[in-house]
C-alpha positions as CSV (number, residue, x, y, z in Angstrom):
1,X,19.9,1.2,-6.1
2,X,18.6,-2.4,-6.2
3,X,15.3,-3.4,-4.7
4,X,15.2,-6.3,-2.2
5,X,13.9,-9.7,-3.2
6,X,10.5,-9.5,-1.4
7,X,9.4,-12.9,-2.5
8,X,12.4,-14.4,-0.8
9,X,11.4,-12.5,2.4
10,X,8.1,-14.2,2.3
11,X,9.7,-17.5,1.6
12,X,12.2,-17.4,4.5
13,X,10.7,-15.3,7.3
14,X,7.7,-16.2,9.4
15,X,4.9,-13.6,8.9
16,X,5.2,-12.4,12.4
17,X,8.8,-11.3,11.7
18,X,7.9,-9.3,8.6
19,X,7.6,-5.7,9.7
20,X,4.8,-4.6,7.3
21,X,2.6,-7.7,7.9
22,X,-0.2,-7.1,10.3
23,X,-3.1,-9.2,11.6
24,X,-5.4,-6.2,11.8
25,X,-6.2,-3.4,9.4
26,X,-4.7,0.0,10.2
27,X,-6.8,2.5,12.2
28,X,-6.7,5.1,9.4
29,X,-8.2,2.7,6.9
30,X,-10.9,1.6,9.4
31,X,-11.8,5.2,10.0
32,X,-12.3,5.9,6.2
33,X,-14.8,3.0,6.2
34,X,-16.5,3.8,9.4
35,X,-16.9,7.5,8.5
36,X,-18.3,6.7,5.1
37,X,-15.5,8.3,3.2
38,X,-15.2,5.1,1.2
39,X,-18.1,2.8,0.7
40,X,-18.3,-0.8,-0.7
41,X,-17.0,-0.6,-4.3
42,X,-14.5,-2.0,-6.7
43,X,-11.2,-1.7,-4.8
44,X,-7.6,-2.5,-5.4
45,X,-5.0,-3.2,-2.6
46,X,-1.7,-2.2,-4.0
47,X,1.2,-4.2,-2.5
48,X,-1.3,-6.3,-0.6
49,X,1.2,-8.7,0.9
50,X,-0.6,-11.5,2.9
51,X,-4.0,-9.9,2.2
52,X,-5.2,-8.9,5.6
53,X,-6.6,-5.6,4.6
54,X,-8.2,-7.0,1.4
55,X,-9.9,-9.7,3.5
56,X,-11.1,-7.0,6.0
57,X,-12.7,-4.9,3.3
58,X,-14.2,-7.9,1.4
59,X,-15.9,-8.8,4.7
60,X,-17.7,-5.4,4.5
61,X,-18.9,-5.9,1.0
62,X,-16.0,-4.4,-1.0
63,X,-15.1,-6.1,-4.3
64,X,-11.4,-6.3,-3.7
65,X,-8.4,-7.2,-5.9
66,X,-5.0,-7.5,-4.1
67,X,-1.9,-7.0,-6.1
68,X,1.6,-7.9,-5.1
69,X,4.9,-8.8,-7.0
70,X,5.5,-11.7,-4.6
71,X,4.0,-15.0,-5.7
72,X,4.5,-16.3,-2.2
73,X,2.6,-13.4,-0.7
74,X,-0.2,-13.9,-3.1
75,X,-0.5,-17.6,-2.3
76,X,-0.7,-16.8,1.5
77,X,-3.2,-14.1,0.8
78,X,-5.5,-16.6,-1.1
79,X,-5.2,-19.1,1.8
80,X,-6.0,-16.3,4.3
81,X,-9.1,-15.3,2.4
82,X,-10.3,-18.9,2.0
83,X,-9.9,-19.5,5.8
84,X,-12.0,-16.4,6.5
85,X,-14.6,-17.1,3.8
86,X,-13.8,-13.8,2.0
87,X,-14.2,-13.4,-1.7
88,X,-11.1,-11.6,-2.9
89,X,-9.1,-11.8,-6.2
90,X,-5.4,-11.8,-5.8
91,X,-2.9,-11.1,-8.7
92,X,0.8,-11.4,-9.1
93,X,2.0,-8.2,-10.9
94,X,4.8,-5.8,-10.9
95,X,3.3,-2.4,-10.0
96,X,6.1,-0.8,-11.9
97,X,5.4,-2.8,-15.0
98,X,2.6,-2.5,-17.6
99,X,0.0,-4.2,-15.5
100,X,-1.3,-6.4,-18.3
101,X,-2.4,-8.8,-15.6
102,X,-5.1,-6.4,-14.4
103,X,-8.6,-6.4,-15.8
104,X,-11.1,-3.6,-15.2
105,X,-10.7,-0.3,-13.3
106,X,-11.4,0.6,-9.6
107,X,-13.2,3.2,-7.6
108,X,-10.9,2.9,-4.5
109,X,-7.2,2.3,-4.6
110,X,-4.9,2.3,-1.6
111,X,-1.3,1.5,-0.7
112,X,-0.5,1.2,3.0
113,X,3.2,1.5,3.9
114,X,4.1,0.5,0.4
115,X,5.2,3.7,-1.4
116,X,8.4,4.0,0.8
117,X,9.5,0.8,-0.9
118,X,9.6,2.6,-4.3
119,X,12.5,4.9,-5.0
120,X,11.9,8.4,-6.4
121,X,13.1,7.6,-9.9
122,X,10.3,4.9,-10.3
123,X,7.5,6.8,-8.6
124,X,6.2,8.5,-11.7
125,X,5.7,5.1,-13.4
126,X,3.9,3.9,-10.2
127,X,1.6,6.9,-9.9
128,X,0.7,6.7,-13.6
129,X,-0.2,3.1,-13.1
130,X,-2.5,4.0,-10.2
131,X,-4.1,6.6,-12.5
132,X,-4.5,4.1,-15.3
133,X,-6.4,1.5,-13.2
134,X,-8.7,3.9,-11.5
135,X,-11.9,5.6,-12.6
136,X,-12.4,9.3,-12.8
137,X,-13.3,10.5,-9.3
138,X,-11.9,7.3,-7.6
139,X,-10.5,7.7,-4.1
140,X,-6.7,7.1,-3.7
141,X,-5.4,6.6,-0.2
142,X,-1.7,6.2,0.6
143,X,0.4,6.2,3.7
144,X,4.2,6.1,3.6
145,X,7.1,6.8,6.1
146,X,8.0,10.5,6.5
147,X,11.5,11.9,6.5
148,X,10.9,12.9,10.1
149,X,10.4,9.3,11.2
150,X,13.0,8.1,13.8
151,X,12.1,4.4,14.0
152,X,15.1,3.2,12.0
153,X,17.6,5.7,13.3
154,X,19.5,8.2,11.1
155,X,18.1,11.1,9.1
156,X,18.9,10.2,5.5
157,X,16.3,9.8,2.8
158,X,17.4,6.2,2.3
159,X,17.6,4.0,5.3
160,X,18.1,0.2,5.8
161,X,15.9,-2.0,7.8
162,X,16.6,-5.1,10.0
163,X,15.5,-7.5,7.3
164,X,17.7,-6.0,4.6
165,X,15.3,-3.7,2.7
166,X,16.0,-0.2,1.8
167,X,13.3,2.4,2.3
168,X,12.9,6.0,1.0
169,X,11.5,8.5,3.5
170,X,9.3,11.2,1.9
171,X,8.3,14.8,2.6
172,X,4.8,16.1,2.2
173,X,6.0,18.3,-0.7
174,X,7.4,15.3,-2.5
175,X,4.1,13.5,-2.3
176,X,2.2,16.6,-3.4
177,X,4.4,17.0,-6.4
178,X,4.1,13.3,-7.3
179,X,0.3,13.0,-7.2
180,X,-1.0,16.5,-8.1
181,X,-0.8,16.0,-12.0
182,X,-3.2,13.0,-11.7
183,X,-5.1,13.4,-8.4
184,X,-6.8,16.2,-6.6
185,X,-5.5,16.2,-3.0
186,X,-8.2,16.2,-0.3
187,X,-6.0,15.7,2.7
188,X,-2.2,15.7,3.1
189,X,-0.6,15.6,6.5
190,X,2.2,14.0,8.6
191,X,0.9,11.8,11.4
192,X,1.8,9.0,13.8
193,X,0.9,5.5,12.8
194,X,1.4,2.3,14.9
195,X,3.4,-0.6,13.7
196,X,4.6,-4.0,14.8
197,X,7.9,-2.7,16.2
198,X,6.9,0.8,17.3
199,X,5.3,4.0,16.1
200,X,6.3,5.8,12.9
201,X,5.8,9.2,11.5
202,X,4.1,8.9,8.1
203,X,2.8,11.0,5.3
204,X,-1.0,10.5,4.9
205,X,-2.6,11.2,1.6
206,X,-6.3,11.2,0.6
207,X,-6.9,12.2,-3.0
208,X,-9.4,12.0,-5.9
209,X,-8.5,10.9,-9.4
210,X,-8.8,13.7,-11.9
């Protein structure tokens, strides 16, 4: 199954019409910071898009690198950081590639509503990359749509969206099997998350790199 051209989406749609683009950081990420689960450190935002969450963390003293495959998204992210006086680094890279563009390793890695854009046959490559660019003991935080989500209609594992992307909806057991060889799971649950066009059921993962 072919992936959508995400760069074309950023080129042709206003940010307010892109479902995953948000002007504010998600509550679950904010809680991790407020409760001290993660503290300012070298951080990587995987699938950073327009950089909202990277800018938020940078404003709190995190040293953030945002990574996305879309050059247009990375350009927008850089502009957003500049407007807000945030010091972030943004990199165009394929998170299913060899990540030669990345330098250094990180103590906190997160992907918010990104993993459901990656199909099962490519997820092993992705999680190995997350492992490769994180330090031993690093925190990994991930939230992706759950198979029990009803926002898009239907009950299949693959579902199409209004902007032409295809998403894969996961179970907790799939996420556990994916990450367990590389990360120690601290918390894994299915929860409600808010979004631009209505609430979603999502699989929440908090783990530590082995």
